[in-house]
N, C-alpha and C positions, 0 to 999 in steps of 0.2 A: 504493500500500500504506500509505503514511504517513497519507493522508486517511482511509482505512477504519479504520486503527488509532486515529486521533484521535476519530472518531465513536464507536467502541466505548468508548473511555475516558470520553467525555462522557456516553454513555448509562448507563454503569455508575455514574458519579458522581451522575447524576440519580436513579437507582433507590435509591442508598444514602442520599440526603439525605431528610429528612422532608418530607411534603407541606406546602405553605404553609397556615397557619391562616386560616380565614375569620373575620374580625373585624368586628363592627359596634359603633359607638359611638353611644349614644343620649343626646342632650341633652334633659333633661326640666325643665319649669318647676317641677314638684313631684313627689315620689315617695312613695308609700305602700308600704313594703316588706311590711307585715303588717297585717291588719285590727285587731290589738291596738295598733298604734302610731299615730303622728301624721304628717301630711304634712310633708315636708321643704321646704326652699327649693330653688332650682335645683340640679340634680345631674346626674352623668354615669354612665350604666350601660354597662359594656363587656361585650360578648358575644363569645365565641370558640367556634367549632365547636358551636354550639347550647346552650352553657352560659354562665351569668352568671359573669364573672371578677371584677368589682369594681363597687362603687357608691360614688362619691366626690362630695363637695360641690363645687358650682360646675360650670361648663362647662370640662371638661378638653380639652387638645389632642387632635386625631384623629391616631393613628399613620399613617405612610405605608402605603398599600395598604389601609387599613380603609375601610369604608363609614360615613358619618356621617348620622344621622337627627336632625333638629332639631325638637323639640317644645316650644318655650319657653312656649307658652300652654296646655299640657296637664298634667294629672295622670296620671302613669304608675303602674300598679299590677299585681298578679298577675292573669293571665288567670282568667276565671271557670270554674267547674266545674258541670256539670249532671249530677246523678246519676240522671236518669230520662229517657231519650229513646228514640225509635224512628226512626232515620234513614232506614230503607228504606221508610217509609210516609208518606203525606200524609193530612190529615183527610178522611174520607168516611163517609157513613152508608150507602153502598151495600154491604150485607153480601154481595151476590152478586159483588162485584168479584174475589174470589179465584178464582171460576170462569171469569172472562173475561180475566184479565190474565196474560200469560206471566211467569215468574219473572225473565227478563232485564230486564223493565221496572223491577223493584224495585232492581236494581243501579244503573241510571241515576238513579233517584230518590234513592238513598242518596248517590251522588256529588254530585248537586245540593245536597242538604240538608247535606252535610258542609261545603261551602264557605259556604253561607248561615249556618250555625251558628257557624263560626269568625269570619266577618265581624261577627257580633253580639257578639263578645267572649268566646265560650266556647271555651277552648283545650283542655279535656278534657271528654269526655262518657262516661257509663256508659250503654250502649245495652242496653235490657232486653227484647229479643225481636224476632225477624224471622221471617216465614213462609218465607223463602227460605234454603235451606241455603248456608252459607259466605259470604253477602253481607257481613255485618259483620266476619267474620274477614278477608276480603280488603280491605275498606275500612280496617280497622285497619292492615294491612300497607301499603296504598297511601299512606295519610297519613303513616305513620312513615317511609317511604322518600322522601317528597316527590314522589311521582308525581301525587298529587291534593292540592289545597288542602283543608285540613280540620283538625279538632281531633284530639288524641290520643283513640283509641277504646279503651275498656275494655268488653268485651261478654259478655253471657250467651249470645249467639247465639240459641238457641231457648228457649222457655218450657216448663217441665214442668207438666202439668195432669192432673186426673182425666179419665177418659173421659167425653166429653160436657160437660165443664165449661168455665169461662172459660179460654181458651187453646186449646181444641179447636175444631172447626168445628161449628156448629149452624145450623139454619134451612133446610136443604135436605132433599130426600127422602133416604131411607137410603143408597142407593148413591152419591149425590153427596157426602153427608157422609163416607162411607167413603173416597172418592177424595181429598177435600180435607182430611181430618182430620189432626191432628198426629201425627208419628211419635214424639212425646215425651209420650205419655199413659201412665199406669200405675195399677195397682190392687194394693195390698198392699205391704208394706215391701220385699220382695225385688225386685219389678219397679221400684219407685221408686228403689232403690239402683242398679239397672241403668241407669236413665235418667240419673242423675247421672254415672255412669262413661262413658256414651255421650257426654254433653255435653262432659265433660273430654277424651275421646278426639278429638273434632272441634274442639278449640281454644277452648272457653269459658274466659273469665277468672274467671267467677263463675257461680253457679246462680241462676236466677229461677224462682219457682213462683207459681202462682195459688192462694193459700191459701184464698180465698173466691170467691164468685161475683163477676161483673163487670158494669159498667153497660152496656157497648157490645156484649156478646155476645147472640146470639139465643136466650137461654133466661131465663125469668122466675121461676126458683125461688128467689129471694131472694139476699141478699148475705152469707150466713153461711158457716161453714167448709165446705170441700170435702174436704180430706184428713183422714184419721183422725190421731189423735195419733201412732200407731205409724208411719204413713207419713211424716209430717213429721219425726219424730225420725230415721228411717232416712235421709231426704234430707240433713238437716243433718250427721249423723254421717259419712255417706259423703263429703259435700263436705269436711268438716274433714280427713278422712283423706287427701284429695287436695290439701289446702292451698287450698281454695276457700271464699269467703264465699257467703252466701245472702241474696238479696233476695226478699221475699214481698209480692206484690200482696195487699192485704187491706182490705176495707171494714167488715165486721161486727165488732163488739167481741169476740165469743167466738172468732172466727177469728183475730183479732189476738192475743188472749191465748194461744191454743194455739200459734200460730207463735212468739211470743216465748218461751214455755216450752220449745219445741223447740230454741231457740237461734239463730234467724235473726238476721242482722246488721242488716237494715233492714226496716221496714214501709213499703210504698208506699201512699199515699193516706190511710189511717187515718180514714175518714169518720166512723164511729160510735164513735170512741175514748171509753172511759169509764174510771172510776177503777180498776176491776179490770184492764182491759187495760193501762193506764198503769203500774200496779204491776208487772205481769209484765215490761213493757218495761224499767222501771228496774232491776229485780232481775237481768235478763239482759243489760243493756247494749245493748238494741235501740234503734236510732235511727229516728225518724220522718222520712220524705220525703213532704211533704204534697201536692205536685203541684196547687197551687191553680189554675194556668193551665188545666189540663185541665178542671176543673169549670167554669171560666169559658167555655172554648171550647165545651163541649157545651151549656151553658145558652144561649149565643148562637145556637145552631142549632135550638132548639126551635120547633115550629110551622111549619116551612118544608118539610115533606115529606121531610126529609133522613133522619130515623131512622124505623124501624118503630115501630108502636104499643107493642110490648113494651119497646123501648129508651126511648121517650119517657116511659113510666110510671116507669122506673127513674131517668132523669135528673131528673124532677120530685121524686122521693122523696129523692134525695141532696142536692139543691140547698141547702135550708135548713141542713143539717148541715155542708156544706162551708165555709160562711162562718165557722164557729166552731172549726174543727179546731185552728188555732194556739193560740187562747185556751185551749181545754181541755187541750191537750198541755202548755202552759206551766204551767197551774194545777197539774197533777199531776207536774211535774218531768221530763218526757220531753225528751230531747235532739232537736234538729231540724236537719236538713241540707237543702240546696237541691236540688230536682229538680222538673221541670215536666211530664213526660209529653208532650213535644213530638212531634208526629205526630198527636196527638188534636186539637191546634190547629196553626196554621201555624208551621213551623220559622222561626227567626230572630227570633221574638217572645219568646224564652225569658226575657229580662230583665224582662218584665212581672210575673214571679213575685216579684221583689224588693219592689215596692210593696205587693203583696198580703200578703206576710209582715209588712211593717211595719204594715199596717192591722190585722193580727192581734195586734199588741202588741209585736213585736220592735223593738229600736232599730236605727238605721241600721248601727251597728257590728256588732251581732249578725247582722243580715241579711248583711252583707258577709262576715263570718267563715263563715257557713253555706255560702257559695258559693265560698270560697277555702280557708282553712286547715283548717276543720273538715271540709269535703267531702274534702279530701286525706287527712285522718286516716281518714275512713270507708273510703276506697279502700285504705288502708295505704300511701299514697304521700306521707306528710307530710315525707319527707326529699328529695322530688323536685319537688313542685309545691305551689301554694297560697301561696307566699311568694316574695319577691324576695330572694335571698341568694346569695353566691358558692358555686358548685358546683351550684346548682339549675338545672333546665331553664329555658331562656329562653322562658317562656310569659308574655307581657307584653301589656298593652293600654293605650291612652291615651284619656282623656276630658277634656272641659272641665268644670270644677267639682270639688267635693270630695265623693266618695261617702260619706264618713263623716258629712257634714252633711246630705246629701240623696242617698240611694242611687238615686233614680230617674234621676240623670244617667247611670247605666250603661245606660240604654235607648238611648243614642246614643253608640256607640263609634266613634272616628275612625281608630284604627290598631291593628293586631293583629300579634303575632309568636307563632308556635307552633314550639317546638323550635329557635328561632333563625332561622326562616324567616318573612319578612314575607308576610302574606296580602294580596294585592293586591285 
């Protein structure tokens, strides 16, 4: 009886005591806490239960029971943020693939790409559209709970489009289009408001719309505005009422201008941005996410029989304009944040966007900020990610070299931590 009683007392004491904290101590050769700052000398970052506790000069002792990670030859900095990905898809010009691939396959593809993306140094992504219901919502949960290695996922889930537009299914006979077509198409302000509410109901963190035609869809009716002004205003107003931001795929200048006037938060791509579109973006606080790697990816696949003739024509049309998107946006004072459209090109190569942005006239510091502190601000998560600071999520990467002097060193990331978990 005494033994039983002793076990009960011990068990009760265990339940009453707090769980042991999980602490990791990182010794870094140099630390960049913020894109606006400068690299430090040797420093120690302490992480407990997924959050940064302290950043101290020099290599501090490792407390008993803590894990120590020694990176004396590396620069440690905030994890990168990609504001435009499609984790559940890989690049393909086979527009018929949706008719031959079970939805379950997209779940496995998403898990694969989440790991690849995290290993490339991207600790947070905004995923802007999947054809498979719930895949990105479940990926969001799996990575948050540590079930799968991957970045933090902020997702629009599905994309809202006009009937037959970019984001719907085109290119098949009518009855096949009807079977494969999106459940998130709408006509008129009331239907479009309903689609926003439906997306919110099924777990979207933000709303994604295709405000203009698209390059890779099987319809060749140009790249200008798809939604009416009333439809776009209804989408944005409804999203705002639900506390959701709106991202708008947009190529044509007038479609961009209309989307900005309606109040969207970001314009994705921005191919034909002109002064009038830029003015509307400035006045409404709309940020450009230029996705230069996507343009590079589709250009590299031209003439190989990958795309249909209608798509190849559109790729060739946008190519020359894509090379000057950054230059034009900067000329007219538009704010620029980092996003790649990974999935149009191979996942894991996201950091190639950094050098393309620099080529467009941005400094290394501006480019780094666009993928860290400013990207976090676009997400409304500037008090959680994008910097290294006590209380922030432990989203940390390590590279050799100084990205503030040469941002291309971020194309080779040697070590990654997401939410305090090391990605092996």
